[in-house]
C-alpha positions as CSV (number, residue, x, y, z in Angstrom):
1,M,118.7,33.4,-186.6
2,I,118.4,37.2,-186.5
3,Q,119.1,37.5,-190.2
4,R,116.6,34.9,-191.0
5,L,114.0,36.7,-188.8
6,K,114.8,40.0,-190.5
7,S,114.2,38.4,-193.8
8,N,110.7,37.3,-192.6
9,D,111.6,33.6,-192.5
10,R,108.5,32.0,-190.9
11,E,110.4,28.9,-189.8
12,A,112.9,31.1,-187.9
13,F,110.1,32.8,-186.2
14,N,108.6,29.4,-185.2
15,E,112.0,28.4,-183.8
16,L,112.2,31.7,-181.9
17,V,108.8,31.1,-180.3
18,A,109.6,27.5,-179.4
19,L,112.9,28.6,-177.9
20,Y,111.5,31.5,-175.8
21,K,107.8,30.7,-175.3
22,N,108.2,29.2,-171.8
23,S,110.5,31.8,-170.4
24,V,108.2,34.6,-171.8
25,I,105.1,33.1,-170.3
26,N,106.9,32.5,-166.9
27,T,108.1,36.1,-166.8
28,C,104.6,37.3,-167.6
29,Y,103.1,35.1,-164.9
30,R,105.6,36.4,-162.3
31,F,104.3,39.9,-163.1
32,L,100.6,39.3,-163.6
33,L,100.0,36.3,-161.4
34,D,97.3,35.0,-163.8
35,Q,98.0,32.2,-166.3
36,Q,95.5,33.3,-168.9
37,D,96.8,36.9,-168.8
38,A,100.4,35.6,-169.0
39,E,99.6,33.6,-172.1
40,D,97.7,36.6,-173.7
41,I,100.5,39.0,-173.0
42,S,103.1,36.5,-174.2
43,Q,101.3,36.4,-177.6
44,D,101.5,40.2,-177.6
45,V,105.2,40.0,-176.9
46,F,105.8,37.7,-179.9
47,I,103.7,39.9,-182.1
48,E,105.9,42.9,-181.0
49,V,109.0,40.9,-181.7
50,Y,107.8,39.9,-185.1
51,Q,106.8,43.5,-186.0
52,S,110.0,45.1,-184.5
53,I,112.7,42.6,-185.4
54,H,113.9,45.0,-188.1
55,S,114.7,47.6,-185.5
56,F,116.8,45.1,-183.4
57,R,120.3,46.6,-183.6
58,G,122.1,43.7,-181.9
59,E,123.5,45.9,-179.1
60,A,122.1,43.4,-176.6
61,K,121.5,39.7,-176.9
62,L,118.2,38.7,-178.5
63,S,117.0,37.1,-175.3
64,T,117.6,40.4,-173.4
65,W,115.7,42.3,-176.1
66,I,112.8,39.9,-175.8
67,Y,112.9,40.1,-172.0
68,R,112.7,43.9,-172.2
69,I,109.7,43.7,-174.5
70,T,108.1,41.2,-172.1
71,V,108.6,43.4,-169.1
72,T,107.3,46.5,-170.9
73,K,104.2,44.6,-172.0
74,C,103.6,43.3,-168.4
75,L,104.1,46.8,-166.9
76,D,101.6,48.2,-169.4
77,E,99.1,45.6,-168.5
78,I,99.6,46.3,-164.8
79,K,99.1,50.1,-165.4
80,K,95.9,49.3,-167.4
81,R,94.6,47.2,-164.5
82,Q,95.4,49.9,-161.9
83,R,93.7,52.5,-164.0
84,K,90.6,50.3,-164.3
85,K,90.6,49.8,-160.5
86,R,90.9,53.5,-159.9
87,M,88.1,54.3,-162.3
88,A,85.9,51.7,-160.7
89,S,86.7,53.4,-157.3
90,I,85.8,56.8,-158.7
91,S,82.6,55.4,-160.2
92,K,81.6,54.0,-156.8
93,L,82.7,57.1,-155.0
94,L,80.6,59.3,-157.2
95,H,77.7,56.7,-157.6
96,I,78.2,56.5,-161.3
97,D,79.0,52.8,-161.7
98,D,77.3,52.7,-165.1
99,I,80.0,54.9,-166.6
100,G,83.1,53.6,-164.8
101,H,84.0,51.3,-167.7
102,W,83.8,54.1,-170.2
103,L,85.9,56.4,-168.0
104,A,88.5,53.7,-167.7
105,G,89.0,53.8,-171.5
106,G,86.5,51.2,-172.5
107,R,83.9,51.7,-175.2
108,M,81.2,54.2,-174.6
109,P,77.9,52.4,-173.9
110,D,75.7,52.7,-176.9
111,Q,72.4,51.5,-175.4
112,N,70.7,54.7,-176.5
113,I,71.2,58.3,-177.6
114,Q,70.1,59.7,-174.2
115,E,72.9,57.8,-172.5
116,K,75.5,59.2,-175.0
117,E,74.2,62.7,-174.2
118,K,74.7,62.0,-170.5
119,M,78.3,61.0,-171.2
120,K,78.9,64.3,-173.0
121,E,77.5,66.2,-170.0
122,I,79.7,64.2,-167.6
123,V,82.8,65.1,-169.6
124,M,81.6,68.7,-169.6
125,V,81.3,68.6,-165.8
126,L,84.9,67.4,-165.5
127,D,86.1,70.1,-167.9
128,Q,84.2,72.8,-166.0
129,L,86.2,72.2,-162.8
130,P,88.7,75.0,-162.0
131,E,92.1,74.0,-163.5
132,N,93.8,73.4,-160.2
133,Q,90.9,71.2,-158.9
134,R,90.8,69.3,-162.2
135,I,94.5,68.7,-162.1
136,A,94.5,67.6,-158.4
137,F,91.4,65.4,-159.0
138,T,92.9,63.8,-162.1
139,L,96.3,63.2,-160.5
140,S,94.6,61.7,-157.4
141,K,91.7,59.7,-158.6
142,I,92.7,58.8,-162.1
143,D,96.5,58.7,-162.1
144,G,96.8,57.4,-158.5
145,F,99.3,59.8,-157.1
146,S,99.5,60.4,-153.4
147,N,98.7,63.8,-152.0
148,P,102.3,64.6,-151.1
149,E,103.3,63.6,-154.7
150,I,100.6,65.9,-156.1
151,A,101.7,68.7,-153.8
152,E,105.2,68.4,-155.3
153,I,103.9,68.2,-158.8
154,M,101.7,71.2,-158.3
155,N,104.2,73.1,-156.2
156,T,101.8,73.5,-153.3
157,T,101.1,72.0,-149.9
158,T,99.5,68.6,-149.1
159,V,96.7,70.4,-147.2
160,A,96.0,72.5,-150.3
161,V,95.9,69.3,-152.4
162,E,93.5,67.6,-150.0
163,S,91.2,70.7,-150.2
164,L,91.3,70.8,-154.0
165,V,90.5,67.1,-154.3
166,Y,87.7,67.4,-151.8
167,R,86.1,70.4,-153.5
168,A,86.5,68.8,-157.0
169,K,84.9,65.5,-155.8
170,K,82.0,67.4,-154.1
171,K,81.4,69.5,-157.2
172,V,81.6,66.6,-159.6
173,A,79.3,64.4,-157.4
174,T,76.7,67.3,-157.2
175,E,76.7,68.0,-160.9
176,L,76.5,64.3,-161.9
177,E,73.6,63.8,-159.5
178,I,71.7,66.5,-161.3
179,I,72.6,65.1,-164.7
180,L,71.8,61.5,-163.9
181,K,68.4,62.5,-162.6
182,K,67.5,64.0,-166.0
């Protein structure tokens, strides 16, 4: 089957999907706990299998390789969800709900040019933070690290991290309030 897959045999791919579809969807469901998401990610898994079959070296069983792709895709989806949740929390925290989706990696709202200008100003505010505040804020509010983890990453104390995050949050909120009133 592997040789047939590598030679782009469509029937072999259909057989592969029929053989592994249920186990891939079930694995996705166990990670994501949502049937629709599990089905969507399973499609991504089979697309990845189709596109990557030429790199399959046969060091593991085909089923193991597919399982690894499935788990990776599920973990990527979970990370994406967590990032969106953190961004939504930041948006609420800073009273900027209208840009939370954009900060989470979504498309920039294109309702009008004025809004795009505000987005540029917001990015500038984040960039103007002192480096240590920006790092602590990003690690905390965007990447989701705990204060002790950030302290270890930044080689400082937990108290220092709390202070950095607090000052960054306060500065960003103040600057954004000014920008959003324009």
